[in-house]
BAMARKOL-464968 format. One record per residue (C-alpha): x, y, z; residue in three letters; residue number from 1. Coordinates in steps of 0.05 Angstrom, whole numbers, plus 5000, padded with zeros to 4 digits. Layout:
! residues N
((X,Y,Z),ala,NUM)
...
***
This chain:
! residues 450
((3547,2433,4597),met,1)
((3500,2443,4657),ser,2)
((3530,2509,4683),pro,3)
((3539,2476,4756),lys,4)
((3580,2418,4717),arg,5)
((3612,2468,4676),lys,6)
((3631,2518,4737),ala,7)
((3667,2463,4785),leu,8)
((3704,2430,4725),leu,9)
((3732,2507,4701),asp,10)
((3761,2505,4773),leu,11)
((3819,2462,4748),ile,12)
((3855,2520,4696),val,13)
((3884,2554,4763),thr,14)
((3898,2489,4801),pro,15)
((3939,2521,4863),asn,16)
((3861,2549,4879),glu,17)
((3829,2496,4858),ala,18)
((3867,2445,4900),phe,19)
((3863,2494,4962),ser,20)
((3784,2490,4977),leu,21)
((3761,2452,5025),ser,22)
((3713,2386,5028),glu,23)
((3660,2433,5063),ser,24)
((3663,2475,5013),glu,25)
((3665,2428,4945),leu,26)
((3615,2390,4976),leu,27)
((3543,2426,4965),pro,28)
((3567,2437,4897),met,29)
((3583,2370,4875),arg,30)
((3516,2351,4901),leu,31)
((3488,2401,4857),asp,32)
((3528,2379,4798),ala,33)
((3521,2312,4804),ala,34)
((3437,2328,4811),gln,35)
((3444,2363,4742),glu,36)
((3470,2307,4711),leu,37)
((3434,2256,4736),phe,38)
((3370,2288,4716),ala,39)
((3404,2292,4643),glu,40)
((3426,2223,4642),arg,41)
((3371,2178,4665),ile,42)
((3330,2208,4603),thr,43)
((3385,2178,4559),gln,44)
((3417,2110,4587),ile,45)
((3362,2070,4603),pro,46)
((3412,2026,4643),leu,47)
((3415,2094,4685),leu,48)
((3345,2101,4693),lys,49)
((3329,2027,4715),asn,50)
((3380,2021,4772),arg,51)
((3350,2100,4802),ala,52)
((3280,2061,4805),gln,53)
((3308,1995,4835),glu,54)
((3340,2036,4891),ala,55)
((3278,2088,4886),gly,56)
((3328,2146,4881),ile,57)
((3301,2209,4854),glu,58)
((3344,2267,4867),arg,59)
((3420,2268,4888),ile,60)
((3415,2307,4952),glu,61)
((3473,2268,4996),lys,62)
((3532,2217,4975),leu,63)
((3500,2154,4992),glu,64)
((3451,2173,4944),asp,65)
((3503,2162,4884),leu,66)
((3522,2089,4900),val,67)
((3464,2055,4877),pro,68)
((3482,2079,4811),leu,69)
((3549,2066,4796),leu,70)
((3561,2018,4745),phe,71)
((3613,1957,4764),ala,72)
((3684,1981,4722),his,73)
((3655,1905,4684),thr,74)
((3601,1936,4652),val,75)
((3644,1961,4599),tyr,76)
((3665,1891,4571),lys,77)
((3602,1857,4586),ser,78)
((3583,1838,4519),tyr,79)
((3583,1764,4500),pro,80)
((3653,1748,4470),ala,81)
((3614,1709,4414),ser,82)
((3602,1787,4389),phe,83)
((3675,1793,4370),val,84)
((3686,1716,4357),glu,85)
((3635,1709,4309),lys,86)
((3637,1778,4277),gly,87)
((3579,1798,4300),gln,88)
((3595,1880,4297),trp,89)
((3517,1900,4296),gln,90)
((3512,1874,4356),arg,91)
((3570,1896,4384),leu,92)
((3552,1963,4368),leu,93)
((3471,1959,4395),gln,94)
((3515,1931,4459),trp,95)
((3554,1992,4460),leu,96)
((3501,2040,4450),asp,97)
((3466,2017,4514),ser,98)
((3523,2047,4549),leu,99)
((3530,2105,4507),ser,100)
((3492,2182,4507),val,101)
((3496,2193,4431),pro,102)
((3460,2154,4378),asp,103)
((3504,2097,4351),leu,104)
((3448,2060,4314),ser,105)
((3467,2098,4243),asp,106)
((3542,2081,4247),val,107)
((3552,2037,4182),asp,108)
((3588,1967,4209),met,109)
((3579,1934,4135),asp,110)
((3641,1904,4113),gly,111)
((3672,1905,4178),val,112)
((3719,1838,4190),thr,113)
((3746,1856,4255),asn,114)
((3752,1895,4314),ile,115)
((3808,1950,4291),asp,116)
((3755,1956,4234),glu,117)
((3687,1963,4279),trp,118)
((3736,2020,4327),leu,119)
((3760,2059,4259),asp,120)
((3679,2060,4234),arg,121)
((3661,2089,4308),leu,122)
((3725,2141,4300),trp,123)
((3700,2157,4230),ala,124)
((3629,2181,4254),ala,125)
((3668,2216,4323),asp,126)
((3656,2170,4371),his,127)
((3720,2162,4398),arg,128)
((3718,2096,4432),val,129)
((3779,2082,4476),leu,130)
((3791,2006,4487),ala,131)
((3836,1973,4547),thr,132)
((3888,1928,4539),ser,133)
((3847,1860,4553),gly,134)
((3896,1832,4599),ser,135)
((3837,1788,4627),ser,136)
((3820,1763,4567),gly,137)
((3773,1814,4537),lys,138)
((3774,1895,4523),cys,139)
((3739,1946,4553),ser,140)
((3706,1994,4508),phe,141)
((3682,2063,4530),leu,142)
((3651,2119,4485),asn,143)
((3675,2185,4482),his,144)
((3660,2257,4450),thr,145)
((3705,2301,4418),ala,146)
((3678,2347,4476),gly,147)
((3705,2290,4531),asp,148)
((3772,2289,4498),gln,149)
((3782,2356,4505),glu,150)
((3768,2366,4576),met,151)
((3809,2307,4594),lys,152)
((3865,2332,4546),lys,153)
((3860,2399,4585),arg,154)
((3860,2369,4662),his,155)
((3918,2334,4642),phe,156)
((3953,2398,4624),lys,157)
((3946,2430,4691),tyr,158)
((3953,2359,4725),cys,159)
((4003,2315,4702),ala,160)
((4062,2361,4728),ala,161)
((4031,2386,4789),trp,162)
((4050,2423,4831),pro,163)
((4095,2443,4788),leu,164)
((4065,2483,4732),gln,165)
((4101,2474,4660),val,166)
((4095,2529,4599),ala,167)
((4062,2498,4538),ser,168)
((4106,2475,4482),lys,169)
((4175,2493,4516),asp,170)
((4198,2418,4525),arg,171)
((4222,2355,4487),pro,172)
((4168,2303,4498),val,173)
((4191,2229,4500),phe,174)
((4138,2181,4505),trp,175)
((4154,2113,4511),met,176)
((4094,2078,4482),gly,177)
((4062,2074,4412),gln,178)
((4023,2139,4393),ile,179)
((3961,2111,4342),lys,180)
((3908,2078,4361),gly,181)
((3843,2074,4405),pro,182)
((3876,2065,4475),asn,183)
((3879,2116,4534),ser,184)
((3960,2106,4534),ala,185)
((3965,2125,4472),val,186)
((3920,2184,4483),glu,187)
((3973,2205,4547),ala,188)
((4018,2214,4500),gly,189)
((3984,2247,4448),leu,190)
((3961,2298,4507),phe,191)
((4038,2302,4531),ala,192)
((4061,2326,4455),met,193)
((4008,2368,4452),glu,194)
((3999,2403,4521),asn,195)
((4082,2409,4518),trp,196)
((4121,2381,4459),gly,197)
((4171,2438,4434),arg,198)
((4165,2439,4354),glu,199)
((4210,2381,4320),gly,200)
((4218,2353,4387),ala,201)
((4166,2304,4407),val,202)
((4194,2224,4404),phe,203)
((4153,2176,4405),thr,204)
((4182,2092,4416),leu,205)
((4147,2065,4354),thr,206)
((4098,2091,4298),gln,207)
((4070,2022,4299),glu,208)
((4000,2032,4315),pro,209)
((3966,1999,4372),leu,210)
((3919,1940,4338),arg,211)
((3868,1916,4386),ile,212)
((3859,1853,4345),ser,213)
((3934,1836,4363),glu,214)
((3930,1853,4437),val,215)
((3863,1808,4448),ser,216)
((3897,1754,4404),lys,217)
((3956,1756,4453),met,218)
((3919,1763,4508),ala,219)
((3870,1703,4498),ser,220)
((3935,1659,4479),met,221)
((3967,1673,4545),arg,222)
((3904,1648,4572),lys,223)
((3902,1588,4538),arg,224)
((3973,1572,4546),met,225)
((3956,1582,4623),ala,226)
((3904,1532,4624),asp,227)
((3925,1478,4569),gly,228)
((3885,1492,4516),ser,229)
((3931,1526,4461),ala,230)
((3967,1469,4420),ser,231)
((4038,1452,4416),pro,232)
((4040,1487,4339),glu,233)
((3999,1551,4364),glu,234)
((4053,1560,4422),ile,235)
((4112,1550,4377),ser,236)
((4084,1600,4330),glu,237)
((4060,1648,4384),phe,238)
((4133,1633,4415),glu,239)
((4171,1650,4350),ala,240)
((4130,1724,4334),glu,241)
((4139,1744,4405),ser,242)
((4216,1734,4392),ala,243)
((4207,1773,4327),arg,244)
((4177,1828,4362),lys,245)
((4224,1824,4422),gly,246)
((4282,1839,4384),leu,247)
((4252,1892,4342),arg,248)
((4231,1919,4399),gly,249)
((4300,1918,4430),ile,250)
((4329,1958,4371),gln,251)
((4274,2015,4382),glu,252)
((4282,2021,4456),met,253)
((4369,2023,4438),arg,254)
((4345,2088,4387),glu,255)
((4305,2115,4428),phe,256)
((4347,2119,4498),ala,257)
((4393,2147,4444),asp,258)
((4361,2212,4440),lys,259)
((4331,2215,4508),val,260)
((4413,2214,4529),leu,261)
((4429,2265,4468),glu,262)
((4381,2317,4506),his,263)
((4395,2297,4572),arg,264)
((4423,2367,4593),his,265)
((4356,2404,4579),glu,266)
((4302,2393,4616),pro,267)
((4250,2344,4582),ile,268)
((4186,2312,4598),tyr,269)
((4201,2231,4591),leu,270)
((4146,2183,4617),ile,271)
((4146,2102,4618),gly,272)
((4155,2042,4643),phe,273)
((4199,2019,4696),trp,274)
((4230,1963,4652),ala,275)
((4236,2013,4598),gln,276)
((4274,2059,4641),his,277)
((4316,2005,4658),leu,278)
((4339,1998,4587),ala,279)
((4354,2073,4582),ile,280)
((4404,2058,4639),ile,281)
((4424,2000,4611),glu,282)
((4441,2044,4546),arg,283)
((4473,2097,4588),ala,284)
((4518,2049,4616),arg,285)
((4545,2024,4552),glu,286)
((4556,2104,4536),arg,287)
((4597,2110,4600),gly,288)
((4541,2161,4618),ile,289)
((4532,2168,4699),ala,290)
((4476,2173,4741),asp,291)
((4448,2249,4759),gly,292)
((4472,2272,4694),asp,293)
((4397,2302,4673),phe,294)
((4377,2375,4685),his,295)
((4341,2389,4746),pro,296)
((4272,2414,4712),gln,297)
((4274,2351,4673),ser,298)
((4205,2317,4684),ile,299)
((4208,2240,4693),ile,300)
((4154,2199,4703),gly,301)
((4158,2119,4713),ala,302)
((4095,2071,4738),gly,303)
((4064,2008,4717),gly,304)
((4092,1960,4665),gly,305)
((4118,1904,4720),val,306)
((4067,1851,4715),lys,307)
((4105,1788,4691),gly,308)
((4165,1828,4676),ile,309)
((4224,1807,4716),pro,310)
((4260,1864,4756),leu,311)
((4314,1877,4801),pro,312)
((4284,1882,4870),ala,313)
((4314,1948,4871),asp,314)
((4291,1974,4806),tyr,315)
((4255,2038,4828),lys,316)
((4322,2062,4870),glu,317)
((4363,2046,4807),gln,318)
((4313,2098,4770),val,319)
((4322,2144,4817),asn,320)
((4385,2137,4820),thr,321)
((4399,2151,4747),phe,322)
((4366,2215,4736),tyr,323)
((4385,2248,4798),gly,324)
((4353,2301,4827),asn,325)
((4297,2315,4767),val,326)
((4221,2331,4777),leu,327)
((4180,2268,4797),arg,328)
((4106,2283,4795),pro,329)
((4055,2226,4796),gly,330)
((3982,2214,4775),leu,331)
((3932,2165,4799),tyr,332)
((3896,2154,4731),ala,333)
((3856,2099,4688),met,334)
((3824,2093,4624),thr,335)
((3756,2105,4654),glu,336)
((3775,2173,4684),leu,337)
((3784,2236,4653),ser,338)
((3799,2277,4711),gln,339)
((3863,2245,4734),pro,340)
((3885,2249,4806),met,341)
((3958,2286,4822),pro,342)
((4004,2266,4876),arg,343)
((4031,2321,4916),cys,344)
((4098,2333,4960),glu,345)
((4076,2291,5013),ser,346)
((4065,2228,4966),gly,347)
((3987,2238,4966),his,348)
((3936,2244,4915),tyr,349)
((3884,2303,4916),his,350)
((3813,2300,4890),ile,351)
((3806,2347,4830),pro,352)
((3737,2394,4842),pro,353)
((3700,2358,4789),gly,354)
((3704,2281,4815),leu,355)
((3667,2263,4865),ile,356)
((3705,2197,4910),met,357)
((3661,2152,4941),leu,358)
((3699,2100,4980),leu,359)
((3658,2036,4987),leu,360)
((3661,1975,5020),asp,361)
((3686,1912,4977),gln,362)
((3623,1885,4953),thr,363)
((3614,1956,4935),gly,364)
((3551,1962,4962),glu,365)
((3565,2009,5024),thr,366)
((3601,2076,5024),leu,367)
((3653,2088,5080),leu,368)
((3660,2166,5070),asn,369)
((3655,2186,5142),pro,370)
((3620,2249,5172),ala,371)
((3662,2313,5167),pro,372)
((3701,2321,5223),gly,373)
((3736,2252,5219),tyr,374)
((3804,2244,5229),lys,375)
((3844,2180,5199),gly,376)
((3851,2136,5141),thr,377)
((3799,2085,5113),ile,378)
((3808,2031,5070),glu,379)
((3760,2013,5022),gly,380)
((3743,2003,4941),arg,381)
((3755,2063,4899),phe,382)
((3689,2096,4864),ala,383)
((3671,2155,4835),phe,384)
((3632,2205,4792),val,385)
((3673,2238,4740),asp,386)
((3627,2295,4721),leu,387)
((3654,2322,4667),ala,388)
((3635,2261,4608),tyr,389)
((3580,2277,4555),glu,390)
((3594,2207,4519),gly,391)
((3568,2165,4583),arg,392)
((3549,2156,4652),trp,393)
((3610,2178,4697),gly,394)
((3594,2132,4752),gly,395)
((3637,2077,4768),leu,396)
((3659,2016,4818),ile,397)
((3736,2004,4803),thr,398)
((3771,1942,4824),gly,399)
((3824,1990,4866),asp,400)
((3841,1978,4930),lys,401)
((3857,2049,4964),val,402)
((3861,2083,5023),thr,403)
((3843,2140,5041),val,404)
((3862,2201,5096),asp,405)
((3794,2242,5111),phe,406)
((3834,2285,5158),ser,407)
((3819,2364,5143),ala,408)
((3888,2379,5119),thr,409)
((3945,2332,5081),cys,410)
((4010,2334,5098),asn,411)
((4033,2385,5048),cys,412)
((3982,2425,5081),gly,413)
((3921,2436,5030),arg,414)
((3862,2409,5040),pro,415)
((3841,2332,5041),gly,416)
((3813,2280,5039),pro,417)
((3873,2250,4996),val,418)
((3885,2183,4975),ile,419)
((3952,2146,4999),his,420)
((4002,2119,4938),asp,421)
((3987,2046,4968),thr,422)
((3938,2027,4909),ile,423)
((3931,1964,4891),met,424)
((3880,1926,4853),arg,425)
((3840,1865,4890),phe,426)
((3860,1813,4843),thr,427)
((3939,1832,4857),gln,428)
((3920,1816,4930),leu,429)
((3894,1752,4925),gly,430)
((3822,1776,4938),gln,431)
((3756,1768,4904),glu,432)
((3743,1821,4855),asp,433)
((3674,1814,4872),thr,434)
((3622,1878,4860),ile,435)
((3550,1857,4882),ser,436)
((3518,1899,4831),cys,437)
((3563,1868,4773),ala,438)
((3511,1813,4759),gly,439)
((3446,1850,4761),thr,440)
((3482,1908,4713),ile,441)
((3504,1862,4663),asp,442)
((3437,1814,4660),ala,443)
((3413,1882,4647),tyr,444)
((3453,1899,4591),ile,445)
((3448,1825,4560),arg,446)
((3365,1827,4566),gly,447)
((3380,1906,4527),ala,448)
((3423,1878,4476),val,449)
((3376,1808,4466),ala,450)
***
């Protein structure tokens, strides 16, 4: 890794100091590191070189120079669906290779029959590809090196509970999810267990591996049911299988909740979706356990998992009341990001030194970051350059609408800018998630693969 990038990324090991650096201190360092990274990556990723040539970017000297070089978040699922549907695994590999730094061309795909086996072959060759859930009908695939994964684990260690600093390996860890599979949620659970789990006291909701083929099949079926293309027989079979899995899941959740409740009087690390926390509350009620009966040094994380799930209007209040006076850190993170942004005492997300935050207009074309000295908030589309990645280019335009406060100081007393805890997908707001560069990038990738 280039020295200027490494120097920025290593600041995270002293997080209180890292998040005390001002934007004026960090910006020159970030631009120098971005230039180092850019100079290296344009020789390795043809798409990035193509974007730079089209925009006339030869050096990174200001934030505006980075905007034309950002990839739309859809680029990591820009492969033709037929590659998966028809089992064209070598062509899917060629597509991923066009977005990766390491050479993937020698990975053996002979005999592969489904997407899980395709991913297994990549992992066996130490290409640690993560897949998203594919709720839109297609999964994104993002390549990581072993070093990327270690770097990400280190950032989680110092950011996930910030501003609290948790001693390593000192508490029971409860992860309400799967712990096997090529997915960022699985990865986050493993990081929690490896960073903080006491020996013999790490618990996961299920030992069933996450299979991307099953996730994709379910997403595809829901889409077909919604558009009316699924047959009655397919719907009946799908609903019966869902019911079987639901019953098994309820039993697993009850057993998991009992383990959580048995450890409630010692500091624990517990993270899961809102609906899962409500299931723990339900089990506690059955056992006659009152609200606020958890150790005050317990770390409780809750979020996500509300799409399509009927929850009471006051679900957040119920969960907060049940756990009582515990520690509630928060992160703004995503599969595409190796450096999560931790939430301060004032409820705002702070930017790690090795992450360049870019606020764009809705089309993803224009930088909205104001000149130094600006005080106030601006809404826009969140984009970034993650300086940590060795497996791919770290510049991305997301589908998230955010509000950024560019004031010099956050309400918590630390330097800004900061992101407000009001993050929403453009699609959730009923707005078009149309990024101007997406079509051009997708066309280039398809041409390269063809």
